N, C-alpha and C positions, 0 to 999 in steps of 0.2 A: 282836208279842206280847211283853209285858214279863214277866219272871220275878223273883221275889224273890231277893235276894242270899243270904239264909239258907235255902237249900233249893231245888233245882231239881226241879220236878215232884214234890214230896212228899218228896224226899231231905233229911234233916236231918243236918247234919254233927255229928260228935262234939263235945261241949262240954268234954272233957278237955283239959288243957293238954299241951303237947308233952313236957314233962319227966316226966309221970306214967307209971308202968309201964315205964320204959325197961329195967330189969333183966329183967322178965318177957318183954318182946318180943325182947330180945337172946338169950334162951334158947330161945324157940319155934322158930326155924328149925333149930337143932341137934336138938331132940327130933323135930321133924317129919321131918328127914332120916334120923334113925336109925330112926324108925318105918317109913318107906318101905323102907329097906334090909332090915328084919327081915320085912316082909310079902311079900317076893319081888319079882320084876320083872314088868313088864307084858309081855303077849304080844300081838303083832299078826299076824293072818293075812290075807293078800291073797287076793282071789278069783282064779279062773283068768283072768278077763277083765283084771284089773289086772296079773297076771303077764305075760300076752300083750302088753298095752300097753306095759309096761316093757321087754320084750324087743324089741318093734318100735322103741321110742324109742332104745334103745341101738344097734340096727342102723343107724338113720337118722343118729344122731349120729356113727357111724364113717365114713359116706360123706363124700367131699370136697365142699366147697361148690360147686365148679365142676368140670364134666366137662372136664378139660384137653384130652383128645384131640379132643372135639367142637369145643371153642373154637379149637384149632389148625387143624382142618379148615376151619372157617368163615373164619378169618383168612387162610388161604392162598387160598381161593376168592375172597374180597373183593379181595386184592392182585392176583390174576391176572384178575379181571373175570368169573369164572365164576359167581359167586354171583348168582342171579336171585331178585328179590323179586316175588311175585305179589300185587299190590295187592288183588285181589278176595278172596284167602284171608285177608289181614290185616283187610280190612273185615269179613268174616264173623266172624272171631274176636273183633274189637272189640265187634260187636253182640251176640254170644253172651255175652261177659263182662259187658256192661251188663245183660243179661236176668237173669244170676245175682244181680246187686245190686238188681234191682227197679226199674231206671230205664226 
């Protein structure tokens, strides 16, 4: 689909030159900022679900990425030859994980 250069889907760019109204536009942000500070501050209230979710997120972020104690147990069992892998359990878990993804 081809669009006209002067206006995309009905949008018509301003025909004013870049140099026009520079004094006015440089004063606008200052007045807008002062108006915002005079009107007060915005107030945000979170729902109880959002507060709970934030609390849980904070708790999860405090947890270590790896359970070091469990990793050391598995490492020691592997080194001593005591760690046994049940291939049927692994196959079942692989199949159930595929079912979760709809395969």
